[in-house]
C-alpha positions in Angstrom: 4.1 19.4 30.5 5.9 16.5 28.8 6.2 17.0 25.0 7.1 13.4 24.2 4.9 11.5 21.8 2.2 9.3 23.4 3.8 6.1 22.0 7.1 7.0 23.7 5.4 7.7 27.0 3.5 4.3 26.9 6.6 2.3 26.0 8.6 4.0 28.7 5.8 3.1 31.2 6.0 -0.5 30.1 9.8 -0.6 30.5 9.5 1.0 33.9 6.8 -1.4 35.0 8.8 -4.5 33.9 12.4 -3.6 34.8 13.7 -7.2 34.4 12.3 -7.8 30.8 13.9 -7.0 27.5 11.8 -6.0 24.4 11.8 -5.8 20.7 10.3 -2.6 19.3 8.2 -2.9 16.2 7.0 0.0 14.2 6.6 1.8 10.9 9.3 3.5 8.9 6.9 6.1 7.8 6.2 7.5 11.2 8.5 8.9 14.0 9.0 5.4 15.3 12.7 5.2 14.4 13.5 8.4 16.3 11.4 7.4 19.3 12.9 3.9 19.4 16.4 5.1 19.2 15.8 7.5 22.1 14.1 4.7 24.2 17.0 2.3 23.5 19.4 5.0 24.8 17.3 5.6 27.9 17.1 1.9 28.6 20.5 0.4 27.6 20.6 -3.4 27.2 16.8 -3.6 27.4 15.9 -3.3 23.7 17.1 -6.4 21.8 16.2 -5.2 18.3 14.2 -2.6 16.4 12.0 -3.8 13.4 10.4 -1.3 11.2 7.9 -2.1 8.4 9.0 -0.6 5.1 6.7 2.0 3.5 6.6 3.1 -0.1 7.9 6.6 0.6 11.6 6.4 -0.6 12.6 9.6 1.2 11.3 8.4 4.6 12.9 5.0 4.2 16.3 6.7 3.2 16.1 8.9 6.3 15.4 6.0 8.6 18.1 3.9 7.1 20.6 6.8 7.6 19.6 7.0 11.3 20.6 3.4 11.8 23.9 3.7 9.9 25.0 6.0 12.6 23.3 4.2 15.5 24.5 0.6 15.6 24.1 -0.3 19.3 21.3 -2.8 18.7 20.1 -4.8 15.7 17.9 -2.9 13.3 15.9 -4.5 10.4 13.6 -2.9 7.8 11.0 -5.6 7.0 8.4 -6.0 4.3 6.7 -8.9 6.0 6.2 -10.1 9.6 8.0 -13.3 8.7 11.2 -11.4 8.1 11.1 -10.1 11.7 10.3 -13.5 13.1 13.2 -15.1 11.2 15.6 -12.5 12.4 14.4 -12.7 16.0 14.8 -16.5 16.0 18.2 -16.5 14.4 19.4 -14.1 17.1 17.8 -16.0 20.0 15.3 -13.3 20.9 12.5 -15.8 20.9 
């Protein structure tokens, strides 16, 4: 039995279904999204163009997530407060 979170199984399924497409992963800094997205980006190198996580009010969780990405710098990571911040970043980097 696979003990991976459902979100990770679904994203992996999408990446396997569309092997020629790249993706931006968008989630929440308060959940396990950062851990899941880093693992997915390692399993699918060059397929994840960026990771955007919406900031939450829990300072400890945000600090933990920020620390994860100070070590893992293979792809752009952005903590956002508003959707517009993610859109601006994606446009500036030619992702959309």
